[in-house]
N, C-alpha and C positions, 0 to 999 in steps of 0.2 A: 718443147712444147708438144703436147699431144694434140691430136687432130682437132678437138673442139675446144681447147684452151684458148681464151682471149687475152690479148695484151690490156692493161688496165687502161681505162678512160680517166681523165682529171675528175676529182671527186665532185666538183660543181656540175660539170656535164653528165656524169652518171646519176646525179640526183634529177636534173632536169629530165633526163630520159625517163627515169622512173616516173616523175610527176606527169608528163604526157602519154604514159603507157605506151611507150616505143616497143614495137615488135621485137623479138629476139634477133630476127635476122638483120634488121636494121642497127641494132646495138652491135651485132658482131661486125657489119661492115664499117660503121663509124670507127670501131676500136682498130680494125684493121688497116684503114685508111690514115688514121691517127698514128699508127706505129710507122707506116711508110712516110708520112710527113715528118716524123722525128729523124728518119734516116736522111731524107732530102734536106731538111733544115740543117742538120749537122754538117753535111756535105758543103751545102752552100755558105754556111758561116766560115768554114775552114777555107773556101775559096775567095773569102774577102767581101762577099756579098753583103750589104747592109740591108736589114729588113726587120719588121717586127716578128720575131720568133714565136712568142706567145700568141699573136693574133693568127699565125699560121696554123699552130696547133690547135687552137680553139676552133678555127674555121674547118679544119679537117675532121675534128671530132664532132661538128654539128652540121656540116654542109647539106647533108639529106634529111634534116629532122622534119621538114615538110612532108615526108612520106608517111609520118603518122597521120596526117590529114588525107594523104592520097595513098592509101596503102596499096591500091592496085599498081602503083609505080614501083613497088618492091619486086614485082616479077614481070613488068612490062614496061616498054619504053614510055617515057612521058616527062613533061617539064613543068606541070602544074605544081609540083612539090617545092619548086624554087621560090616564086613569090609566097607561097603559102608558109614555107619554113622561115623566111624573112620576117613576116608578120608574127609568126608564133613565137620566134626568139624575142622580138620587141615587146610582144605581150607578156613575156616572163622576165622583163627587165635587163635583158641583154643589150648593151650599148650598140648602136649603129655600127661602129667601126669593127664590131666582132659579128653582129647579125648579118652583115652584107654578104658574107661568103655562101650562105644558103642561096641568095639570089645570084651571085657572081660565078660561082664554082664551074659552071658550064659555058659561061660567056666571057672567057678570058681574052677574046680578040676584040672586045668592045673598046671604044675610046676611053681613056681615063682609068684603064686597068693597072692596078699597082703590081709590084713584084709579089706582095703577099697573095694576091688573087691568083697570080701565075703558079705560085707554088702549091696552093691548095688544089687547083685545077690539076697540076702535074701529078700530085699524090693521088688524087682520084682516079686517074688513068693508070699510072705506074703500078697500083697495087694488085691490078688484075693483068698486067703486062701489055696493056694497050698502049701503042706508040703513036703519038700525034705529032707528026713533023713540025707543023706550024707552032703548035704550043712549045715545043722543045726548042725551036729556033728563037723564040722570044725570051726564053731562059738563058739560052747560050749567049745572046747578044748582051744581056744583064751581068752574065757571070765574066764574059771577056772584058766588059767595060770596068766592071769592079775589081777584077784582079789584075789588069793591066796586061792581059794575055792576048796573044793571037786567038781570032775567033775559033780556028781549027783546034787549039789546044783546049779551049773551053769545051768545044764539042765533043772532043774525045774523052774528056773527064767525065762530062755528064752521061754519054752513052756508056761508059764504063759502070757508072752507078747505076743507071737504069737497067743495064743487062743483069747486073747482079741482083737488084730488086726483082726483076722479071722472073729470074730462075726460081724464085720461092712462090710465084703466083699460083701454081697449081695447089698448093698447100693452103694457101690463104683462101682460094675459092672453095675448097673443100670444107674448111673451118666455117666460112659463112654459109654454106649449104646445109650443114649439119644443124643449124638453128632455124627453128620454125618461123614461117613467114607471120604467123598471127601469134597474139599472146593468148595464154590460157590453155 
């Protein structure tokens, strides 16, 4: 993969991003997080974790779509894009069970958080090699329970995966940075 090549997004997501005139940097970010989510989902499935894989991948591919409404959050911190993205997805006919990730991807520690919410949040951190112990602990607990493993075994397996994913973070960050923040 060259420095600026992007992994493909699902066709329906790519069409939606075109329809909302998503900035190139946002499209790049979503494609990169989606690719990392594929890796995490594959690992979790092999570990015996039951979850809606399609929902996780859709959530990873659309979680920051609200930044089309709040483009200042493409280059500065902010959370206004979360409810805005949720509303935008619903307005475009995306069902609630998929639209929710725009709202939940950064609030994985809230009551009622699903394993799918955790995995989208984890992909959104792991793509840039940001390790969040509390989030990882929640995923480890789910993996240990699902696979009938000791917690330490699940921790080591997830840690190995996230370390491997993290090794490629500088390239992913360069790919994202090579795309302009604004369209046109």
